[in-house]
Legacy VTK file of the C-alpha trace (Angstrom):
# vtk DataFile Version 3.0
C-alpha trace
ASCII
DATASET POLYDATA
POINTS 209 float
124.858 26.437 26.003
123.710 22.472 25.892
123.965 20.641 29.012
121.764 17.764 27.399
123.804 14.413 28.688
123.479 11.799 26.027
121.168 8.874 26.493
120.138 5.509 24.682
116.538 4.236 23.671
117.757 1.019 25.832
118.352 3.489 29.412
115.516 5.686 29.182
113.147 2.608 28.661
115.161 0.625 31.253
114.330 3.341 33.796
110.650 3.631 32.695
109.956 -0.065 33.229
111.627 0.313 36.461
108.870 2.706 37.598
106.052 1.353 35.911
106.755 -2.114 37.039
106.082 -3.138 33.717
108.303 -3.727 30.517
104.754 -4.230 27.577
105.317 -0.972 25.366
102.603 -1.750 22.866
105.798 -2.699 20.418
108.639 -0.592 19.114
107.518 1.934 16.461
108.559 4.742 19.197
111.599 3.775 19.424
113.291 4.929 15.955
111.184 8.475 16.510
112.803 8.567 20.304
116.073 7.467 18.936
116.214 10.598 16.284
115.431 13.128 19.406
117.633 12.095 21.620
120.044 12.241 18.488
119.148 15.761 17.686
118.690 16.751 21.783
122.569 15.766 21.475
123.324 17.268 18.917
121.413 20.890 18.853
119.400 21.484 21.864
120.017 24.941 24.167
119.318 23.443 27.137
120.511 24.640 30.908
121.188 22.433 33.363
117.744 22.470 34.505
116.007 22.480 30.993
118.170 19.430 30.537
116.917 17.114 33.825
113.397 18.437 33.324
113.580 17.363 28.953
114.985 13.729 30.554
111.967 13.519 33.192
109.697 14.517 30.525
111.312 11.555 28.953
110.941 8.910 31.213
107.595 9.987 32.249
105.746 9.577 29.105
107.581 6.099 28.591
105.633 5.479 31.988
102.148 6.721 30.659
102.822 4.610 27.826
103.784 1.034 29.757
100.609 2.078 32.291
98.799 3.058 29.712
99.120 -0.072 27.770
98.365 -2.179 30.620
94.920 -0.574 32.234
93.868 -1.196 27.729
94.569 -4.799 27.808
92.021 -5.063 31.076
89.437 -3.085 29.345
86.456 -5.177 28.202
84.782 -3.975 26.071
84.194 -0.174 24.630
82.426 1.794 22.548
84.323 2.533 19.423
84.421 6.031 17.687
82.415 5.794 14.488
82.569 9.441 13.159
85.173 11.206 14.252
85.602 15.352 14.111
88.884 16.316 12.676
89.427 20.158 13.899
92.010 22.162 11.636
93.005 25.333 11.355
95.943 28.135 12.199
97.147 28.453 15.948
95.315 31.029 17.854
91.957 30.698 15.847
89.544 29.516 18.185
90.005 25.125 17.658
90.107 24.849 21.257
86.845 26.969 22.318
85.149 25.055 19.001
86.025 21.934 20.365
85.505 22.514 23.828
81.900 23.826 22.716
81.200 20.337 20.436
81.766 18.326 23.076
79.053 20.022 25.619
76.836 18.173 23.109
75.687 14.769 25.448
76.141 12.657 22.860
79.970 13.810 21.642
83.151 12.535 23.215
86.532 14.698 24.021
89.234 14.262 25.432
90.326 15.572 28.443
93.782 17.078 29.285
94.316 14.612 32.177
93.055 11.557 30.188
95.350 12.898 27.593
98.381 12.473 29.776
97.577 9.428 31.715
95.792 7.454 28.546
93.148 4.786 30.502
89.745 3.710 30.404
87.589 6.661 31.106
86.313 6.498 35.006
82.815 8.066 36.023
83.512 11.468 36.126
82.981 11.412 39.826
85.560 9.744 40.888
88.270 12.018 38.862
88.870 14.142 41.811
90.227 11.520 43.650
91.891 10.168 41.292
95.607 9.835 41.928
96.433 10.788 37.888
93.637 13.487 38.075
95.267 15.201 41.119
99.017 14.420 39.768
97.557 16.563 36.215
96.415 19.413 38.711
99.416 19.870 40.464
101.372 19.845 36.696
99.233 22.719 35.151
99.173 24.515 38.638
103.566 24.675 38.766
103.154 25.312 35.208
100.736 28.268 35.737
103.133 29.644 38.886
105.738 29.647 36.291
104.182 30.779 32.977
101.087 32.531 33.438
101.186 34.027 30.386
100.916 30.619 28.740
97.530 30.254 30.093
95.959 33.535 28.187
97.566 31.492 25.316
95.601 28.436 25.468
93.641 27.516 28.309
94.244 24.391 30.154
92.314 22.446 32.850
92.583 19.069 34.053
89.063 18.350 33.472
88.646 20.485 30.086
88.673 18.629 26.460
92.303 19.325 24.792
94.073 18.691 21.799
95.419 15.191 21.221
98.381 15.677 19.846
99.024 15.578 24.337
98.295 11.681 24.149
100.396 11.273 20.787
103.784 12.872 22.396
103.761 8.945 23.630
104.404 7.710 20.062
107.101 10.422 20.165
106.071 11.615 16.722
104.166 14.895 18.352
105.329 18.151 17.009
105.195 18.484 21.013
107.944 16.107 21.258
109.938 17.953 19.152
113.169 19.518 19.826
112.439 23.834 19.266
116.107 24.811 18.773
117.044 22.227 15.933
116.966 22.418 12.698
115.150 18.978 12.046
111.957 19.922 14.343
108.851 20.201 12.498
105.497 18.788 12.752
104.955 15.211 11.080
101.082 15.745 11.414
100.242 12.585 8.862
102.876 10.650 10.123
102.538 10.668 13.491
98.649 10.253 13.560
98.990 7.530 11.397
101.504 5.496 13.454
99.764 6.246 16.261
96.559 5.258 15.958
96.615 1.879 16.058
98.162 1.984 19.537
95.929 4.721 20.975
92.882 4.999 19.025
91.079 3.486 22.327
92.140 6.410 24.543
89.051 7.928 22.568
86.769 5.192 23.022
84.240 5.618 25.297
83.810 2.147 27.897
LINES 1 210
209 0 1 2 3 4 5 6 7 8 9 10 11 12 13 14 15 16 17 18 19 20 21 22 23 24 25 26 27 28 29 30 31 32 33 34 35 36 37 38 39 40 41 42 43 44 45 46 47 48 49 50 51 52 53 54 55 56 57 58 59 60 61 62 63 64 65 66 67 68 69 70 71 72 73 74 75 76 77 78 79 80 81 82 83 84 85 86 87 88 89 90 91 92 93 94 95 96 97 98 99 100 101 102 103 104 105 106 107 108 109 110 111 112 113 114 115 116 117 118 119 120 121 122 123 124 125 126 127 128 129 130 131 132 133 134 135 136 137 138 139 140 141 142 143 144 145 146 147 148 149 150 151 152 153 154 155 156 157 158 159 160 161 162 163 164 165 166 167 168 169 170 171 172 173 174 175 176 177 178 179 180 181 182 183 184 185 186 187 188 189 190 191 192 193 194 195 196 197 198 199 200 201 202 203 204 205 206 207 208
């Protein structure tokens, strides 16, 4: 069964543009990957009506966040670039998230919190996070996920204000393996390609304003 309704890149972009009130996607590098993903969903996804609707909504949301982050970053005045990044590589379920968070307890270190990975923007002061609409939206999203699949959180702990994997940020490029169709024969990580292609547009997501 596949309830996915065919959609074009232009159609999803138009919907995102109307919601975000902006049309600056920061170039067209995301379009090729999104087009392949849409073809993949149409050809091989096994989605029911609810899953198809949720998947489409996610793709549009990612485009909306791409537009909003571009607008926010265009207003950024200065920043502290990342000069010595860490790369934590290991097999799944081997403690990489715990190590990442432990390293980020150092005041000199800067990680990427879950909510900022989903909503890239110049980092607001931490004391303002609780009242930020994007932070509250992330908390609500995680609460909904926890209610639907509590076992997921035993495998990978997620909190809005906790450091998480930068693959969440890379989903906006449509080249992260988190954006792939798991039912597809084409679904496979593209780690080196996704990081290279996305770094130019989203490297500032790791910078400290």
